[in-house]
PADO-639265 format. One record per atom (N, C-alpha, C): residue in three letters; x negated, y negated, z negated; atom name; residue number from 0. Coordinates in pm, 1 decimal. Each point is the difference from the previous one (the first is absolute). Last residue first. Layout:
REM PADO-639265
   code         c1         c2         c3   site   pos
    ALA          X          Y          Z     CA   NUM
...
REM end
This chain:
REM PADO-639265
   code         c1         c2         c3   site   pos
    HIS     -103.4    -6355.3    -1596.5      N   169
    HIS      -51.1       96.0      -98.6     CA   169
    HIS       63.1      -18.3     -132.4      C   169
    ALA      104.7     -265.1      393.4      N   168
    ALA       -1.5      141.7       42.7     CA   168
    ALA      -41.0       90.5     -108.9      C   168
    ALA       29.6     -502.0       21.2      N   167
    ALA      104.8       73.2      -71.6     CA   167
    ALA        2.7      151.9       32.6      C   167
    SER     -324.4     -307.2      190.8      N   166
    SER        1.4      -38.8     -141.4     CA   166
    SER      105.7       77.4      -80.8      C   166
    THR      -56.7       29.9      486.2      N   165
    THR      -86.3       90.3      -86.1     CA   165
    THR        0.3      -34.4     -141.9      C   165
    ASP      346.4      -43.4      419.6      N   164
    ASP      -50.9      -88.9     -105.4     CA   164
    ASP      -80.5       83.5     -102.4      C   164
    GLN       36.6      159.0      523.8      N   163
    GLN       75.6       -7.7     -124.3     CA   163
    GLN      -66.4     -100.7      -95.7      C   163
    THR      -50.2      149.8      500.5      N   162
    THR      -18.2     -133.1      -58.1     CA   162
    THR       72.4      -11.2     -136.2      C   162
    GLY        0.1      393.7      297.1      N   161
    GLY     -133.8      -53.8       10.6     CA   161
    GLY      -24.2     -128.9      -65.9      C   161
    PRO      487.3      173.2      193.8      N   160
    PRO     -111.8       66.7      -61.0     CA   160
    PRO     -130.5      -77.4       19.4      C   160
    VAL      516.7     -145.8      -48.1      N   159
    VAL     -100.1      -24.4       94.1     CA   159
    VAL     -129.0       65.1      -55.4      C   159
    TYR      564.9       44.8     -103.1      N   158
    TYR     -142.1       13.4      -40.1     CA   158
    TYR      -91.7      -15.8      120.6      C   158
    CYS      500.3        6.2        6.4      N   157
    CYS      -70.0     -129.9      -24.5     CA   157
    CYS     -149.0        9.0      -27.5      C   157
    THR      318.3      376.6      102.8      N   156
    THR       52.6     -114.6       71.1     CA   156
    THR      -96.4     -120.9      -11.7      C   156
    GLN      -77.4      414.5     -233.3      N   155
    GLN      -30.2       12.1      144.4     CA   155
    GLN       41.8     -125.9       73.8      C   155
    GLU       97.7       36.1     -468.0      N   154
    GLU     -143.2        2.2       19.9     CA   154
    GLU      -36.6       -6.2      154.8      C   154
    ALA      445.8       47.6     -123.5      N   153
    ALA      -43.9     -128.4      -35.0     CA   153
    ALA     -152.5      -16.5       25.7      C   153
    GLN      197.5      424.9       48.5      N   152
    GLN       36.0      -86.8      109.8     CA   152
    GLN      -50.1     -144.2      -27.2      C   152
    GLN      -55.0      315.0     -339.3      N   151
    GLN      -93.7       24.4      108.2     CA   151
    GLN       35.0      -87.4      117.0      C   151
    VAL      291.2      -19.9     -357.5      N   150
    VAL     -127.9      -58.6      -41.9     CA   150
    VAL     -101.5       21.3      117.2      C   150
    ARG      411.4      207.9       48.3      N   149
    ARG       18.3     -148.7       18.1     CA   149
    ARG     -131.2      -72.1      -40.3      C   149
    ILE       28.0      468.6      -70.2      N   148
    ILE       -5.3      -29.8      143.4     CA   148
    ILE        9.5     -149.4       21.5      C   148
    LYS       49.9      150.0     -440.7      N   147
    LYS     -135.2       25.0       44.4     CA   147
    LYS      -18.0      -38.2      152.5      C   147
    LEU      433.5      -15.5     -194.3      N   146
    LEU      -85.5     -104.9      -53.8     CA   146
    LEU     -146.7       14.0       54.7      C   146
    ILE      305.0      341.9      102.4      N   145
    ILE       38.7     -123.1       67.9     CA   145
    ILE      -89.4     -112.6      -43.7      C   145
    THR      -54.0      406.6     -225.5      N   144
    THR      -49.7        5.4      136.4     CA   144
    THR       33.7     -125.0       81.7      C   144
    ASP      179.4       55.2     -439.5      N   143
    ASP     -151.2      -17.6       -5.1     CA   143
    ASP      -60.8       -6.4      139.8      C   143
    LYS      457.7       98.4      -32.5      N   142
    LYS      -24.3     -138.1      -35.7     CA   142
    LYS     -152.4      -28.2       -5.7      C   142
    MET      136.9      442.7       73.9      N   141
    MET       27.7      -82.2      116.9     CA   141
    MET      -28.9     -149.0      -30.7      C   141
    GLY      -21.6      304.7     -354.6      N   140
    GLY     -112.9       21.5       94.2     CA   140
    GLY       14.3      -84.4      119.4      C   140
    GLU      361.9        7.0     -295.7      N   139
    GLU     -119.7      -72.1      -64.1     CA   139
    GLU     -122.4       11.6       93.3      C   139
    THR      385.1      237.9      132.2      N   138
    THR       18.3     -143.7        7.0     CA   138
    THR     -113.4      -77.5      -50.7      C   138
    ARG       -9.6      467.5      -54.0      N   137
    ARG      -16.9      -41.0      141.1     CA   137
    ARG       18.2     -149.1       16.0      C   137
    MET       91.0      184.7     -421.6      N   136
    MET     -144.3        1.4       27.7     CA   136
    MET      -27.2      -44.4      141.0      C   136
    GLN      449.6       45.3     -120.5      N   135
    GLN      -60.9     -117.2      -66.4     CA   135
    GLN     -152.1       -0.3       26.3      C   135
    SER      232.8      374.3      159.7      N   134
    SER       40.4     -121.2       72.9     CA   134
    SER      -58.5     -123.6      -62.1      C   134
    LEU      -72.6      400.7     -230.9      N   133
    LEU      -70.3       -3.4      124.6     CA   133
    LEU       35.9     -117.2       87.4      C   133
    ALA      248.7       67.5     -388.4      N   132
    ALA     -140.2      -33.3      -36.1     CA   132
    ALA      -87.7       -6.0      125.4      C   132
    LYS      447.2      146.3       51.9      N   131
    LYS       -3.9     -142.6      -37.0     CA   131
    LYS     -141.7      -43.8      -29.2      C   131
    ILE       70.2      457.5       84.1      N   130
    ILE       20.1      -76.4      118.2     CA   130
    ILE       -6.7     -149.0      -25.0      C   130
    GLY      -17.4      290.2     -369.0      N   129
    GLY     -124.9       10.0       83.3     CA   129
    GLY        7.8      -79.9      125.8      C   129
    SER      378.5       35.0     -282.8      N   128
    SER     -101.3      -85.6      -63.5     CA   128
    SER     -132.9        7.7       80.3      C   128
    ALA      371.3      265.2      156.4      N   127
    ALA       25.7     -145.1        4.1     CA   127
    ALA     -106.6      -82.9      -59.9      C   127
    ASP     -155.6      474.2      191.8      N   126
    ASP      115.7      -41.4      -82.0     CA   126
    ASP        7.6     -157.1       -1.3      C   126
    ASP     -349.8      249.3      232.9      N   125
    ASP      129.2       17.8       66.2     CA   125
    ASP      117.4      -41.6      -92.6      C   125
    PRO     -482.6       -2.6     -116.3      N   124
    PRO       15.0      -86.2      119.7     CA   124
    PRO      141.6       12.5       61.2      C   124
    HIS     -259.9      105.5     -457.6      N   123
    HIS      138.0       25.5       36.7     CA   123
    HIS       33.6      -84.2      133.7      C   123
    ALA     -440.5       -6.0     -198.9      N   122
    ALA       50.6      126.4      -54.0     CA   122
    ALA      135.8       38.6       52.7      C   122
    LEU     -206.5     -413.8      121.8      N   121
    LEU      -91.7      110.5       41.1     CA   121
    LEU       55.3      132.5      -38.1      C   121
    SER      219.6     -402.8     -119.5      N   120
    SER       -4.9        4.8      146.2     CA   120
    SER      -83.1      120.3       49.9      C   120
    ALA       20.5      -89.2     -463.2      N   119
    ALA      130.7       39.8       46.0     CA   119
    ALA       -0.8       18.9      151.7      C   119
    MET     -375.8     -189.3     -209.8      N   118
    MET        5.2      143.4      -18.1     CA   118
    MET      130.0       57.1       48.2      C   118
    THR      -77.7     -465.0        7.3      N   117
    THR      -65.0       69.8      107.4     CA   117
    THR        3.2      144.1      -16.9      C   117
    ASP      298.0     -413.6     -169.7      N   116
    ASP      -37.8      132.6      -51.4     CA   116
    ASP      -64.8       82.2      115.2      C   116
    ILE       40.4     -550.1     -100.3      N   115
    ILE       33.8      110.4       94.4     CA   115
    ILE      -61.3      132.1      -53.5      C   115
    HIS       41.6     -490.5     -175.8      N   114
    HIS        6.1      132.9      -73.6     CA   114
    HIS       44.2      113.2       94.6      C   114
    LYS      -76.9     -500.3       53.9      N   113
    LYS      111.4       71.6       62.1     CA   113
    LYS       18.0      135.5      -67.3      C   113
    ASP     -361.9     -302.6     -107.5      N   112
    ASP      126.0      -41.0      -62.3     CA   112
    ASP      123.4       73.3       61.2      C   112
    ARG     -440.1       56.5      183.4      N   111
    ARG        2.1       58.5     -137.3     CA   111
    ARG      133.7      -30.0      -64.3      C   111
    PHE      -86.3     -197.7      416.0      N   110
    PHE       20.5      146.0       15.7     CA   110
    PHE       13.8       63.6     -135.7      C   110
    GLU      -96.5     -456.7        0.0      N   109
    GLU      131.4       21.3       56.6     CA   109
    GLU       29.9      147.9       12.7      C   109
    TYR     -432.4     -128.8     -119.4      N   108
    TYR       91.7      -24.8     -112.3     CA   108
    TYR      144.8       26.0       47.3      C   108
    ALA     -331.5       23.0      327.7      N   107
    ALA      -18.8      110.6     -100.7     CA   107
    ALA       95.5      -13.8     -114.6      C   107
    ARG      -10.5     -346.2      323.3      N   106
    ARG       65.3      121.8       55.3     CA   106
    ARG      -13.4      114.8      -97.1      C   106
    LYS     -220.7     -395.2     -113.9      N   105
    LYS      147.0      -20.0       -9.5     CA   105
    LYS       73.2      123.0       51.3      C   105
    LYS     -467.9       -7.9       43.5      N   104
    LYS       37.9       14.9     -139.7     CA   104
    LYS      153.7      -11.0      -15.0      C   104
    GLY     -188.5      -86.1      425.9      N   103
    GLY      -12.1      143.2      -34.6     CA   103
    GLY       47.0       24.3     -148.3      C   103
    MET      -32.9     -446.2      150.2      N   102
    MET      112.8       68.6       67.8     CA   102
    MET        0.3      147.5      -34.5      C   102
    ASP     -358.2     -251.4     -157.0      N   101
    ASP      123.2      -39.0      -68.6     CA   101
    ASP      121.9       68.3       61.3      C   101
    ASN     -414.2       54.1      215.5      N   100
    ASN        4.8       75.8     -123.8     CA   100
    ASN      126.9      -32.1      -82.1      C   100
    ASP      -78.4     -241.4      394.8      N    99
    ASP       30.9      133.4       37.0     CA    99
    ASP       13.6       89.9     -129.5      C    99
    LEU     -133.0     -452.1      -52.2      N    98
    LEU      140.6        7.6       49.6     CA    98
    LEU       42.0      145.0       31.0      C    98
    GLN     -456.6      -73.0     -105.5      N    97
    GLN       83.0      -29.3     -118.6     CA    97
    GLN      149.6        9.2       33.8      C    97
    ARG     -317.8       50.8      344.1      N    96
    ARG       -1.8      112.8      -87.8     CA    96
    ARG       85.5      -21.4     -116.2      C    96
    PHE      -53.8     -368.1      287.8      N    95
    PHE       75.7      113.7       64.1     CA    95
    PHE        8.3      116.3      -91.0      C    95
    LYS     -273.4     -354.2     -138.5      N    94
    LYS      143.2      -35.2      -13.0     CA    94
    LYS       87.4      110.9       63.6      C    94
    SER     -456.0       47.0       62.2      N    93
    SER       28.3        9.0     -142.5     CA    93
    SER      147.2      -29.9      -31.8      C    93
    PHE     -175.4      -62.2      435.9      N    92
    PHE       30.9      136.9      -31.3     CA    92
    PHE       22.8       27.2     -145.7      C    92
    ASP       42.3     -411.0      345.0      N    91
    ASP      -37.9        9.7     -141.3     CA    91
    ASP       36.0      142.8      -43.2      C    91
    VAL     -116.3     -189.1      513.4      N    90
    VAL       95.5       66.5      -90.7     CA    90
    VAL      -59.2        6.6     -141.9      C    90
    LYS      -88.0     -245.2      467.6      N    89
    LYS      -56.4      -18.7     -137.5     CA    89
    LYS       99.1       55.6      -97.3      C    89
    GLY       82.7       12.5      473.7      N    88
    GLY     -142.3       27.4       -9.7     CA    88
    GLY      -63.8      -22.0     -134.8      C    88
    PRO      450.4     -250.8       95.0      N    87
    PRO      -54.4      110.8       83.9     CA    87
    PRO     -149.3       11.0       -8.9      C    87
    THR      364.4     -194.0     -332.7      N    86
    THR     -128.3      -47.4       46.9     CA    86
    THR      -64.4      106.9       82.8      C    86
    ALA      448.5       73.8     -136.3      N    85
    ALA      -19.6     -145.0      -32.5     CA    85
    ALA     -127.4      -59.2       51.5      C    85
    CYS      143.6      481.8       20.0      N    84
    CYS       37.6      -94.5      115.2     CA    84
    CYS      -28.0     -145.0      -31.7      C    84
    PHE      -68.7      388.2     -309.0      N    83
    PHE      -68.3       30.7      126.2     CA    83
    PHE       20.8     -107.1      106.9      C    83
    VAL      206.9      -44.9     -420.8      N    82
    VAL     -146.0       10.1      -28.1     CA    82
    VAL      -74.7       32.9      131.6      C    82
    GLN      472.7      -17.0       12.2      N    81
    GLN      -67.7     -134.1       -6.1     CA    81
    GLN     -147.6        7.8      -28.2      C    81
    GLN      262.0      394.5      -10.1      N    80
    GLN      -22.0      -46.5      137.5     CA    80
    GLN      -64.8     -133.7        3.1      C    80
    ILE      127.3      167.2     -420.0      N    79
    ILE     -113.9       80.0       55.9     CA    79
    ILE      -28.1      -49.7      145.0      C    79
    ALA      371.7     -183.5     -203.2      N    78
    ALA     -116.7      -48.9      -66.9     CA    78
    ALA     -122.6       72.4       52.5      C    78
    SER      417.4      149.9      146.4      N    77
    SER      -29.3     -130.1       61.6     CA    77
    SER     -130.5      -63.8      -64.5      C    77
    LEU      173.5      401.0     -181.3      N    76
    LEU      -64.8       20.7      129.3     CA    76
    LEU      -34.7     -126.5       71.2      C    76
    ARG      233.4      -32.5     -404.9      N    75
    ARG     -134.3       53.8      -26.1     CA    75
    ARG      -73.7       29.1      130.2      C    75
    GLN      447.4     -138.6       23.4      N    74
    GLN      -85.8     -109.6      -40.8     CA    74
    GLN     -140.9       46.1      -28.5      C    74
    SER      324.6      328.9       98.9      N    73
    SER      -22.4      -89.8      122.5     CA    73
    SER      -93.4     -111.5      -33.8      C    73
    TRP      143.3      281.9     -349.5      N    72
    TRP     -100.9       60.9       83.6     CA    72
    TRP      -26.3      -83.7      123.4      C    72
    ASP      287.0      -30.9     -421.2      N    71
    ASP      -77.0     -111.2       52.6     CA    71
    ASP     -107.0       48.6       96.9      C    71
    GLY      484.6      260.6      -95.0      N    70
    GLY     -108.8      -53.1      -77.7     CA    70
    GLY      -75.2     -114.3       62.7      C    70
    LYS      369.6      247.0      191.5      N    69
    LYS       47.4      -44.0     -130.5     CA    69
    LYS     -112.6      -54.7      -84.3      C    69
    ALA      -62.9      200.2      430.3      N    68
    ALA       59.7     -131.6       17.4     CA    68
    ALA       45.6      -54.5     -132.2      C    68
    LEU     -170.6      443.3       33.1      N    67
    LEU     -106.9     -100.2        9.2     CA    67
    LEU       57.3     -139.9        7.7      C    67
    GLU      302.9      358.2        6.3      N    66
    GLU      -59.0      -12.9     -131.2     CA    66
    GLU     -116.4     -101.6        1.8      C    66
    GLU      208.3      106.7      410.3      N    65
    GLU       94.7      -66.7      -86.0     CA    65
    GLU      -58.4      -23.7     -139.7      C    65
    GLN     -253.2      256.4      309.8      N    64
    GLN        5.5     -145.5       39.2     CA    64
    GLN       96.2      -79.6      -91.6      C    64
    ALA      -21.3      469.2      -62.4      N    63
    ALA     -127.5      -65.7      -47.6     CA    63
    ALA        4.4     -151.3       38.4      C    63
    THR      352.2      259.4      159.5      N    62
    THR       11.0      -15.7     -144.5     CA    62
    THR     -124.1      -67.7      -53.8      C    62
    GLU       -2.9      104.0      454.0      N    61
    GLU       97.2     -109.2      -31.4     CA    61
    GLU       15.4      -20.2     -147.2      C    61
    PHE     -265.0      362.3      144.0      N    60
    PHE      -65.0     -128.0       38.4     CA    60
    PHE       92.8     -113.9      -37.8      C    60
    THR      175.2      428.1      -52.9      N    59
    THR     -106.4      -24.1     -102.8     CA    59
    THR      -68.3     -133.8       25.4      C    59
    ALA      302.6      152.5      327.0      N    58
    ALA       70.5      -33.0     -126.1     CA    58
    ALA      -96.9      -38.7     -113.3      C    58
    GLN     -181.5      158.7      406.3      N    57
    GLN       55.1     -135.6       15.2     CA    57
    GLN       76.2      -42.2     -122.9      C    57
    TRP     -157.2      443.3       13.7      N    56
    TRP     -114.9      -95.8      -10.6     CA    56
    TRP       49.3     -141.7        9.3      C    56
    GLN      315.1      338.7       63.1      N    55
    GLN      -43.6       -4.2     -140.6     CA    55
    GLN     -115.2      -98.1      -13.1      C    55
    GLU      143.2       84.2      431.9      N    54
    GLU      104.8      -71.3      -73.6     CA    54
    GLU      -37.6      -15.7     -147.5      C    54
    ASP     -274.0      258.9      283.4      N    53
    ASP      -12.8     -141.1       33.1     CA    53
    ASP      102.9      -85.4      -78.1      C    53
    THR     -140.9      447.3     -239.4      N    52
    THR       53.7      -33.1      132.9     CA    52
    THR      -22.8     -145.4       28.0      C    52
    LEU     -306.3      306.6     -334.3      N    51
    LEU      100.4     -100.2       13.3     CA    51
    LEU       45.5      -17.3      146.9      C    51
    GLY     -361.6      293.8     -180.5      N    50
    GLY      129.3       51.0       30.9     CA    50
    GLY      113.6     -100.1        0.9      C    50
    ALA     -436.8     -143.7     -259.7      N    49
    ALA        5.5      114.9       91.9     CA    49
    ALA      148.0       47.7       13.9      C    49
    PHE     -197.0     -347.7     -288.7      N    48
    PHE       90.7      -41.2      108.7     CA    48
    PHE       11.1      115.6      104.2      C    48
    SER     -289.0       20.1     -386.4      N    47
    SER      134.3      -23.6      -56.5     CA    47
    SER       99.3      -40.3      108.0      C    47
    LYS     -469.9       78.7       98.5      N    46
    LYS       67.5      120.1      -31.9     CA    46
    LYS      144.9      -24.6      -46.2      C    46
    SER     -252.3     -326.6      350.8      N    45
    SER       -2.0       27.1     -143.2     CA    45
    SER       83.2      125.4      -31.0      C    45
    SER      -44.3     -215.2      427.9      N    44
    SER     -121.6       83.1      -26.8     CA    44
    SER       -7.4       39.0     -150.3      C    44
    LEU      343.4     -293.9      166.0      N    43
    LEU       23.7      137.5       47.4     CA    43
    LEU     -122.2       90.2      -15.8      C    43
    THR      -24.8     -464.4     -114.6      N    42
    THR       83.7       75.9      -91.3     CA    42
    THR       20.0      140.5       46.0      C    42
    ALA     -257.8     -297.1      267.7      N    41
    ALA      -64.7       16.3     -126.5     CA    41
    ALA       83.8       85.7      -99.1      C    41
    ARG      171.7     -124.8      428.1      N    40
    ARG     -116.6       83.8       23.0     CA    40
    ARG      -63.8       38.0     -138.2      C    40
    LYS      348.5     -316.9        0.7      N    39
    LYS       53.0      132.6       31.9     CA    39
    LYS     -113.4      101.0       15.2      C    39
    VAL     -105.9     -451.7      -62.8      N    38
    VAL       56.7       52.6     -121.9     CA    38
    VAL       44.3      143.7       27.4      C    38
    ASP     -153.3     -239.6      368.8      N    37
    ASP     -107.7       33.5      -89.0     CA    37
    ASP       49.0       61.5     -130.9      C    37
    ALA      322.5     -157.3      304.7      N    36
    ALA      -69.2      115.8       58.7     CA    36
    ALA     -116.5       42.6      -92.4      C    36
    VAL      233.1     -386.3     -113.2      N    35
    VAL       83.1      117.4      -23.7     CA    35
    VAL      -70.0      124.0       57.1      C    35
    CYS     -208.7     -412.8       72.1      N    34
    CYS       -5.5       34.7     -142.4     CA    34
    CYS       79.1      128.6      -25.9      C    34
    ALA       11.7     -184.2      430.5      N    33
    ALA     -127.5       57.7      -29.3     CA    33
    ALA      -11.3       45.6     -142.6      C    33
    ALA      389.6     -229.2      125.9      N    32
    ALA       -6.0      133.1       60.5     CA    32
    ALA     -133.7       68.5      -25.2      C    32
    ASP      113.8     -365.2     -359.9      N    31
    ASP       29.3        4.3      140.3     CA    31
    ASP      -20.5      142.1       52.5      C    31
    CYS      109.3     -224.9     -485.1      N    30
    CYS      -72.6      112.3       51.2     CA    30
    CYS       42.7       16.1      149.5      C    30
    GLU       44.2     -351.3     -472.5      N    29
    GLU        8.4       20.5      148.1     CA    29
    GLU      -82.2      112.9       47.5      C    29
    VAL      238.7     -105.5     -469.0      N    28
    VAL     -135.2       25.7       47.5     CA    28
    VAL       11.9       33.9      143.0      C    28
    PRO      367.8     -303.9     -277.2      N    27
    PRO      -39.3      130.9       58.1     CA    27
    PRO     -148.7        2.9       39.1      C    27
    HIS      305.5     -266.8     -357.5      N    26
    HIS     -122.2      -28.5       83.7     CA    26
    HIS      -44.8      130.3       59.1      C    26
    HIS      471.7     -243.3     -239.7      N    25
    HIS      -75.4      117.9       31.7     CA    25
    HIS     -111.9      -41.3       89.6      C    25
    GLY      295.3     -327.7     -140.1      N    24
    GLY      -27.3       68.7     -124.0     CA    24
    GLY      -78.9      129.6       25.1      C    24
    SER      153.7     -363.9      315.5      N    23
    SER       84.2      121.8      -13.1     CA    23
    SER      -20.5       74.8     -134.5      C    23
    CYS     -255.3     -397.7      141.4      N    22
    CYS      139.4      -34.8      -25.8     CA    22
    CYS       90.1      122.5      -23.0      C    22
    ALA     -456.7       51.5      114.1      N    21
    ALA       11.5      -63.2     -127.4     CA    21
    ALA      139.1      -38.6      -38.1      C    21
    THR     -121.2      171.7      431.4      N    20
    THR       28.0      101.0     -103.5     CA    20
    THR        4.2      -54.1     -138.9      C    20
    LEU      -84.3     -295.2      369.6      N    19
    LEU      127.5       68.7       14.3     CA    19
    LEU       30.2      101.2     -104.5      C    19
    LEU     -421.0     -210.7       -0.1      N    18
    LEU      105.0     -101.5      -28.3     CA    18
    LEU      137.2       67.1        9.3      C    18
    LEU     -376.2      249.7      137.4      N    17
    LEU        0.8      -13.7     -146.2     CA    17
    LEU      111.6     -100.6      -46.3      C    17
    VAL      -68.3       67.1      460.8      N    16
    VAL       53.1      124.9      -60.6     CA    16
    VAL       10.1      -21.3     -148.5      C    16
    GLY     -211.6     -340.6      230.4      N    15
    GLY      141.5        7.7       29.1     CA    15
    GLY       68.4      113.5      -56.3      C    15
    LEU     -465.7      -31.7      -36.7      N    14
    LEU       65.3     -102.0      -84.2     CA    14
    LEU      151.4        3.5       24.6      C    14
    THR     -261.2      264.1      279.5      N    13
    THR        1.2       52.2     -137.1     CA    13
    THR       72.4      -93.7      -97.1      C    13
    ALA      -78.5     -144.9      437.1      N    12
    ALA      102.9      106.2        3.7     CA    12
    ALA       14.0       61.7     -144.2      C    12
    ILE     -340.3     -313.1       69.0      N    11
    ILE      127.4      -67.3        6.2     CA    11
    ILE      112.5      101.6       -4.1      C    11
    GLY     -437.5      166.6       22.6      N    10
    GLY       29.1      -67.5     -125.0     CA    10
    GLY      128.6      -68.4       -2.7      C    10
    SER     -145.8      196.4      397.6      N     9
    SER       31.5       98.3      -99.5     CA     9
    SER       30.2      -55.9     -136.4      C     9
    ILE     -148.7     -288.5      339.7      N     8
    ILE      137.6       48.5       32.5     CA     8
    ILE       41.0      102.5     -101.6      C     8
    THR     -438.9     -148.2      -37.7      N     7
    THR       91.6     -110.4      -31.0     CA     7
    THR      145.9       44.2       22.5      C     7
    ARG     -342.0      294.6      130.8      N     6
    ARG        9.7       -9.8     -143.2     CA     6
    ARG       94.0     -103.7      -45.2      C     6
    LEU      -95.0       28.1      459.1      N     5
    LEU       75.8      116.3      -44.3     CA     5
    LEU       18.9        1.1     -153.7      C     5
    ALA     -276.0     -334.6      184.8      N     4
    ALA      141.9      -25.9       36.4     CA     4
    ALA       82.6      116.3      -46.5      C     4
    LEU     -457.7       44.8      -53.2      N     3
    LEU       55.5      -98.3      -93.9     CA     3
    LEU      145.4      -26.7       31.1      C     3
    THR     -238.3      282.0      288.4      N     2
    THR       29.5       67.1     -129.4     CA     2
    THR       55.5     -100.3      -94.3      C     2
    SER       89.6      -96.3      517.9      N     1
    SER     -114.4       13.6      -94.0     CA     1
    SER       37.6       64.2     -129.6      C     1
    MET      200.3       68.8      509.2      N     0
    MET       31.0      -71.0     -118.5     CA     0
    MET     -112.1       24.1      -99.1      C     0
REM end
């Protein structure tokens, strides 16, 4: 099957998912088995995820997925994927950087607005406030990692190296 045919099928499937989720009010950030494995590998190497059981990791992942579904993250990821897939081989890296930066800023504001007491999680890791703060920090870190992995997947799925749109690269 040709690359163009695969991209067409992928585009149709993406539109189908977007149409179905538009009616539900929730827009999940899709994370296939490869995505989950990459997220798990990335988070378990982080100090804040040390010592988590598989069940705790899964619960944190599910909470992160639920929280991401409440926002416009799926649409933002779709926009980034379109930058890479719309015109194979001619990626507008300026537009990609802008979308990626906007997503990063939104995540930073979202994290700041949660008022997570990082000192409580570090100073009192065994009391209720410390456990809650650590759980919130893990969920936020998981959300960031899921988004990062999904952006990497979009790049790998559609990017054709060696033929970038040089007018927007700088």
